[in-house]
C-alpha positions in Angstrom: 0.1 0.0 0.1 1.2 3.4 -0.9 1.5 5.6 2.3 1.5 9.2 1.8 4.6 10.8 3.3 3.8 14.1 5.3 5.9 16.6 7.1 6.4 16.4 10.9 4.7 18.6 13.0 6.4 21.7 14.3 6.8 22.5 18.0 4.0 24.8 19.3 6.1 27.0 21.2 8.6 28.1 18.2 6.7 26.8 15.1 10.3 25.6 14.1 11.3 21.8 14.9 15.0 21.7 15.5 15.1 17.9 14.7 13.3 17.6 11.2 12.7 21.2 10.5 13.7 22.9 6.9 17.0 24.4 6.5 15.1 27.8 5.5 13.0 27.4 8.7 16.2 26.9 10.8 18.0 30.0 9.4 14.6 32.1 9.7 14.4 30.7 13.5 18.2 31.8 14.3 17.8 35.2 12.6 14.3 36.1 14.7 15.9 34.8 18.0 13.9 31.9 18.5 16.9 29.7 18.4 20.6 30.6 18.5 23.1 29.1 16.4 24.8 27.7 19.3 21.5 26.3 20.9 20.7 24.4 17.4 24.5 23.3 16.7 24.3 21.8 20.2 21.2 20.1 19.7 22.4 18.5 16.4 25.3 17.0 18.0 23.2 15.7 20.8 21.0 13.9 18.3 24.3 12.5 16.7 25.4 11.1 20.0 22.1 9.7 20.4 21.4 8.2 17.0 24.7 8.0 15.1 25.7 4.6 16.6 22.7 3.1 15.0 23.7 4.3 11.5 27.2 5.4 11.4 26.8 8.3 9.0 29.8 10.2 9.8 33.5 9.7 9.1 34.8 13.0 11.1 33.0 15.2 13.5 33.9 18.9 13.9 32.2 19.8 17.1 34.6 22.1 18.7 35.3 24.2 15.6 31.4 24.3 14.9 30.5 25.4 18.2 33.2 28.1 17.8 31.8 29.3 14.6 28.1 29.1 16.1 29.3 31.5 18.6 30.7 34.0 16.1 27.4 33.7 14.1 25.4 34.7 17.2 27.8 37.2 18.1 27.6 38.9 14.5 23.7 38.8 14.6 23.9 40.6 17.7 26.1 43.2 16.3 23.8 43.8 13.5 25.9 41.6 10.8 24.3 39.1 8.6 26.7 36.3 6.9 24.2 35.4 4.3 21.6 33.1 3.2 22.8 30.0 5.7 23.8 32.2 8.5 24.5 29.8 11.8 23.0 26.7 9.9 24.6 23.5 10.7 25.3 21.4 7.5 27.0 18.5 6.4 29.8 18.0 3.8 30.3 14.5 1.9 33.9 13.2 2.7 34.7 13.4 -1.0 35.0 17.2 -0.8 38.0 19.0 0.7 37.8 21.0 3.8 40.5 23.1 5.2 41.7 21.9 8.5 39.0 19.2 8.5 40.0 15.4 7.5 39.0 14.2 4.0 39.3 10.9 3.1 37.0 9.7 0.3 37.1 6.3 1.9 40.8 5.7 0.9 42.9 4.1 3.7 46.0 6.0 2.2 43.8 9.2 2.9 42.9 8.3 6.6 45.0 11.2 7.9 44.7 13.7 5.1 43.9 17.2 6.1 43.6 19.6 3.3 44.7 23.2 3.4 42.0 24.6 1.0 38.2 24.3 0.6 36.6 22.7 -2.5 34.9 25.6 -4.2 31.2 24.5 -3.2 32.4 24.2 0.3 33.8 27.7 0.2 30.8 29.1 -1.2 28.7 27.4 1.6 30.9 28.8 4.4 30.7 32.5 2.5 26.9 31.8 2.8 27.1 31.5 6.8 27.0 27.7 7.1 28.5 25.9 10.0 29.9 22.2 9.1 29.0 19.8 11.6 31.3 17.1 10.1 32.1 14.9 7.0 29.8 12.0 5.9 30.5 8.6 4.8 31.1 7.4 1.5 32.3 4.2 -0.3 35.9 4.1 -1.1 36.6 6.5 -3.8 32.8 7.4 -3.9 32.4 4.6 -6.2 29.5 2.2 -5.1 26.1 2.5 -4.6 26.6 1.2 -1.0 28.4 3.3 1.6 31.4 1.4 3.3 35.0 1.6 3.4 37.9 0.7 5.6 38.3 4.1 7.3 34.9 4.6 8.9 32.9 1.3 8.1 29.6 0.9 7.0 26.8 3.2 6.9 23.1 1.9 7.6 19.7 2.9 6.6 17.8 4.6 9.1 14.5 2.9 8.0 16.1 -0.6 8.4 19.7 -0.9 9.7 20.1 -4.2 8.2 19.9 -2.6 4.5 22.4 0.0 2.6 21.7 3.8 2.9 22.8 3.8 -0.7 25.8 5.5 -2.4 27.8 7.1 -2.6 26.5 10.1 -0.6 25.0 7.6 1.8 26.2 9.1 4.7 24.6 12.3 4.2 21.3 10.9 3.3 21.2 8.9 6.4 22.3 11.6 8.6 19.5 13.9 7.0 16.7 11.4 7.6 17.7 10.9 11.1 17.8 14.4 11.9 21.4 15.1 12.4 21.9 18.4 10.1 20.1 20.6 7.8 21.7 20.3 4.3 24.2 18.2 2.5 26.8 18.7 0.0 26.9 15.7 -2.5 27.9 14.5 -5.7 26.3 12.3 -8.5 28.2 10.1 -11.2 26.2 7.1 -11.1 23.4 8.1 -8.8 25.4 9.0 -6.0 22.8 11.7 -4.9 19.7 10.2 -6.3 20.0 6.5 -5.1 20.9 7.4 -1.3 18.1 10.1 -1.4 15.7 7.4 -2.4 16.5 4.9 -0.4 16.7 7.0 2.9 13.5 9.0 2.0 15.2 12.5 1.8 15.3 14.9 -1.3 18.5 15.2 -3.7 19.1 17.3 -6.6 21.3 16.2 -9.7 22.3 19.6 -11.0 22.9 20.2 -14.8 26.1 19.2 -16.1 29.1 21.4 -14.9 26.3 23.9 -13.2 28.5 23.6 -9.9 32.1 23.4 -9.8 33.7 20.2 -9.1 37.0 21.9 -7.9 38.2 20.2 -4.7 36.2 17.1 -5.2 38.4 14.1 -4.9 38.7 12.4 -8.5 39.1 8.9 -9.2 42.8 9.0 -9.0 43.8 10.0 -5.5 47.4 11.3 -6.7 45.5 14.1 -8.6 43.9 15.6 -5.6 44.3 19.4 -5.8 41.8 22.0 -5.4 43.1 24.0 -8.3 42.1 21.5 -10.9 38.9 22.3 -12.8 37.6 19.3 -13.9 34.9 20.8 -16.2 37.2 20.5 -19.5 37.3 16.4 -18.8 33.8 15.9 -17.2 31.1 14.9 -19.3 29.0 12.9 -16.6 29.6 13.7 -12.6 27.6 16.5 -10.8 27.7 18.3 -7.5 24.6 18.8 -6.1 22.5 19.1 -2.5 20.6 16.9 -0.3 17.8 18.0 2.1 14.7 17.2 3.7 12.6 19.5 1.3 12.7 20.6 -2.3 12.7 24.2 -1.1 15.9 23.7 0.9 17.7 21.9 -2.5 16.9 25.1 -4.3 18.3 27.2 -1.3 21.5 25.3 -1.4 21.9 25.0 -5.4 21.3 28.9 -5.5 24.4 29.2 -3.3 26.8 26.7 -4.9 25.7 27.1 -8.6 27.8 29.1 -11.0 31.1 29.4 -12.9 34.2 27.9 -11.5 36.6 30.9 -10.1 38.7 30.9 -13.3 35.6 30.9 -15.7 33.8 33.4 -13.5 36.3 36.2 -14.8 34.0 36.0 -18.0 30.9 34.2 -17.2 27.9 34.8 -15.1 25.1 32.5 -13.9 21.6 33.1 -12.7 19.3 30.1 -12.0 16.6 30.3 -14.8 12.9 30.8 -13.3 10.9 27.7 -13.6 8.5 27.5 -16.8 5.3 27.6 -14.8 4.0 29.4 -11.6 1.0 26.8 -10.9 1.2 22.9 -10.7 -1.8 22.5 -12.9 -0.3 24.5 -15.7 2.6 22.0 -16.0 2.8 19.4 -18.9 4.6 16.4 -17.9 5.7 13.1 -19.5 6.3 9.8 -17.3 7.1 6.2 -17.8 6.4 4.1 -14.4 8.2 1.1 -15.8 9.9 -0.5 -18.8 11.1 -3.9 -19.7 14.8 -3.0 -20.0 14.8 -2.5 -16.2 11.4 -3.5 -14.7 10.9 -1.9 -11.5 9.5 -4.0 -8.5 5.6 -4.1 -8.9 4.9 -2.1 -5.5 7.3 0.7 -7.0 5.5 0.8 -10.3 2.1 1.0 -8.4 3.7 4.0 -6.3 4.8 5.8 -9.5 1.4 5.2 -11.0 -0.5 6.6 -7.9 1.6 9.5 -8.1 0.8 10.2 -11.5 -2.7 9.6 -11.0 -2.6 12.1 -7.9 -1.2 14.8 -10.3 -3.7 14.2 -13.1 -6.5 14.9 -10.2 -4.6 18.0 -9.4 -5.3 19.0 -13.0 -1.7 18.4 -14.2 -1.6 17.4 -18.0 0.4 14.1 -18.2 1.1 11.8 -21.0 3.1 8.2 -20.7 5.8 7.2 -23.1 9.4 7.9 -23.9 10.5 10.8 -26.0 11.0 10.2 -29.8 14.6 9.0 -30.3 15.1 7.7 -26.9 15.9 3.8 -26.4 16.5 3.0 -22.7 19.0 0.0 -23.7 21.0 2.4 -25.9 21.2 5.1 -23.3 22.3 2.9 -21.0 25.2 1.2 -22.8 26.4 4.8 -24.0 26.4 5.8 -20.4 28.1 2.8 -19.0 30.9 2.9 -21.3 31.2 6.7 -20.8 31.2 6.0 -17.0 33.6 3.2 -17.3 36.1 5.6 -19.2 35.5 8.4 -16.5 37.0 6.2 -13.7 39.3 4.4 -15.9 42.1 6.3 -14.6 41.8 4.9 -10.9 44.7 2.8 -10.2 42.4 -0.1 -9.6 41.9 -0.9 -13.0 45.2 -2.7 -13.9 45.5 -4.9 -16.8 45.4 -7.9 -14.7 41.9 -7.0 -13.3 40.6 -6.1 -16.6 41.6 -9.2 -18.3 40.0 -11.3 -15.4 36.8 -8.9 -16.0 36.8 -10.4 -19.5 36.8 -14.1 -18.3 33.2 -13.1 -17.0 31.8 -12.5 -20.5 29.8 -15.7 -20.4 28.4 -15.3 -17.0 24.8 -14.1 -16.4 25.7 -10.5 -16.2 28.3 -10.8 -19.0 27.0 -8.3 -21.6 27.2 -5.6 -18.8 30.7 -6.8 -17.8 31.6 -6.4 -21.7 30.1 -3.0 -22.0 32.0 -1.7 -18.8 35.5 -3.3 -20.0 35.1 -1.8 -23.6 34.5 1.7 -21.7 37.7 1.1 -19.5 39.7 0.5 -22.9 38.3 2.8 -25.1 40.3 4.6 -27.6 40.1 8.3 -27.9 38.4 8.4 -31.3 35.6 5.7 -29.5 35.5 8.1 -26.6 34.6 11.1 -29.0 32.0 8.7 -31.0 30.3 8.2 -27.9 30.4 11.8 -26.8 28.5 12.9 -30.1 26.1 10.2 -29.3 25.5 11.5 -25.9 24.9 15.3 -27.5 22.5 13.8 -29.8 20.5 12.0 -26.9 20.6 15.6 -25.2 19.4 17.1 -28.4 16.3 14.7 -28.4 15.4 15.8 -24.7 15.6 19.4 -25.7 13.2 18.8 -28.4 10.8 16.8 -26.0 11.0 19.7 -23.7 9.5 22.1 -26.3 6.4 20.4 -25.6 6.7 19.1 -22.1 8.1 20.8 -18.8 9.2 17.7 -17.3 9.7 13.9 -17.1 8.7 11.7 -14.5 10.5 7.9 -13.7 11.5 5.8 -11.0 14.9 6.1 -9.2 15.6 2.5 -8.8 14.2 -0.7 -9.6 14.2 -1.7 -5.8 14.0 0.1 -2.6 16.8 0.1 -0.1 18.3 -3.6 -0.1 20.3 -5.4 2.3 24.1 -4.8 2.8 26.3 -6.8 0.2 30.1 -6.3 0.0 31.2 -9.1 -2.0 34.2 -8.6 -3.7 33.1 -8.9 -7.4 30.8 -5.8 -7.5 29.0 -6.7 -10.9 28.6 -10.2 -9.9 26.6 -9.2 -6.7 22.6 -9.9 -7.0 19.8 -7.8 -5.1 17.0 -9.6 -3.6 13.6 -8.4 -4.3 10.0 -9.1 -3.8 9.8 -10.3 -7.4 13.2 -12.1 -7.6 16.7 -11.7 -7.8 18.1 -8.8 -9.8 21.7 -8.1 -10.9 23.7 -5.5 -9.0 24.2 -3.3 -12.1 20.3 -2.7 -12.6 20.4 -0.4 -9.7 22.4 2.0 -12.0 20.1 1.8 -15.3 17.3 4.4 -14.2 19.7 6.9 -13.1 21.6 6.7 -16.5 18.8 8.7 -18.3 19.3 12.2 -17.0 23.1 11.6 -16.2 23.7 11.0 -20.0 21.7 13.9 -21.2 23.3 16.2 -18.5 19.9 17.2 -17.5 18.7 18.2 -13.7 16.8 15.8 -11.6 15.1 16.5 -8.5 14.3 13.4 -6.2 11.4 13.6 -3.8 9.9 11.0 -1.7 6.2 9.8 -2.8 5.4 6.7 -0.9 6.4 3.8 1.5 6.6 0.3 0.5 4.6 -2.5 2.5 8.0 -3.2 4.1 8.3 0.4 5.3 11.0 1.3 3.0 10.6 4.8 1.2 10.2 5.5 -2.3 10.9 8.4 -4.4 10.5 10.0 -8.0 12.9 11.3 -10.3 11.7 14.7 -11.8 14.0 15.3 -14.7 13.9 18.7 -16.2 15.3 20.5 -19.4 19.0 21.1 -19.5 20.2 24.1 -17.4 16.8 24.7 -16.3 17.1 23.5 -12.8 14.7 26.0 -11.5 11.9 24.1 -13.4 12.3 20.7 -11.7 12.8 22.4 -8.4 9.6 24.4 -8.6 7.7 21.2 -9.7 9.1 19.3 -6.8 8.1 22.0 -4.3 4.3 21.8 -5.6 4.2 18.0 -5.6 5.5 18.2 -2.1 2.8 20.7 -1.4 0.2 18.8 -3.0 1.2 15.2 -2.4 3.4 15.5 1.0 7.1 15.0 1.3 9.7 13.9 3.9 8.7 11.8 7.2 11.1 10.8 9.7 12.1 7.2 9.9 10.8 5.2 13.0 13.0 5.2 16.1 14.4 8.9 15.3 11.5 11.1 16.1 
């Protein structure tokens, strides 16, 4: 049964919930003296001490420095000084992003004691807006899995069911937000690393348009390349930086702060988040698919997707089922998977010995997927360029589609959060679902659509399975029109409901 998700009730005293309130609400409460930044920061650390042992969301905590900065935030307000739109707000940073003076490991044992001297560009922008960093949240090694575990910090559990994964690679951040341990998270997404954990943990996430937010200071696949000075935009054709939060409005709040040209590019370029295409929910024209034979979703998820679409139709929204002309799910995934493999091929993990051993698995049940991945790892430059042209043609097909439609809805994953499985052969892992076993790689398929096109996706929770696991929906918007998918997400939350706390963390 699809259970409607609703927002938690606010405190009658303050009309602000320090456990699960919004980031915007928290900043307003601080600036209007409902709660001080110090009180809120202490409250967050109190919740971390109470709940984090169950889910293990953090790699490093920053309590002493956070409380000092919170005191400065309060003193600044008392003196009539406003630091910005996040003044005094306790936030989280994925351990993939460099933070000056605060350990940054990205799950690599060789970086267990690495303390950067500079901030990633997006981190610097959040701090300049007045935020307070509570700590660094857990990620798989190299931010390269759809589960979150590593030898530095261990395994992050899902707050809804601690025997299950929180997703990856921003699994620590999604779990912490769901458990009420902070108000915003800075994440990244190459293979669903914002959307999958947001989906699995029942929070909101935004995969921004390609290169809308600078990746400078995010640890790339090869640790030896670590340098905040590297602007990856010239090489990057898939990965993005984006926000996670408990509401779509908070996603927009964070995105407006971190978006914009990289520092060097800003000498000539400027950015303003485009306004949404529509002002009323019923004015939107939306396409959708709830399922597809290439990657069938679990029937219960398909039912939740369908009920969400029907709810929108009852609200007066114009909806139409079907893929755009020129979009083949299977072709999209193969192109994406090869380009994704090429993107990570610089990693020292992919030795000739490993690649040759992967070739031996071509006849296994997942052999076709294995072949596509190996081909991506070993592409010649002319093959990479050909795939890049195909990627741009697919983006063009979407842009043509978005001349008639404002957004496109689809599932985020074919299954909800699954049980932990850290088997050595990643592509050989399987996922148990109510309708049988799935190959691990299927968890990458539904996220490939928007990633390949470079289009924005806002993910919001829309239901809960009979096993009490959250289910979200992808709201894909036109390239560089992040404001449209965010606005539609906000309106859907208002009409259909949004985040609800997991049991045991209220």
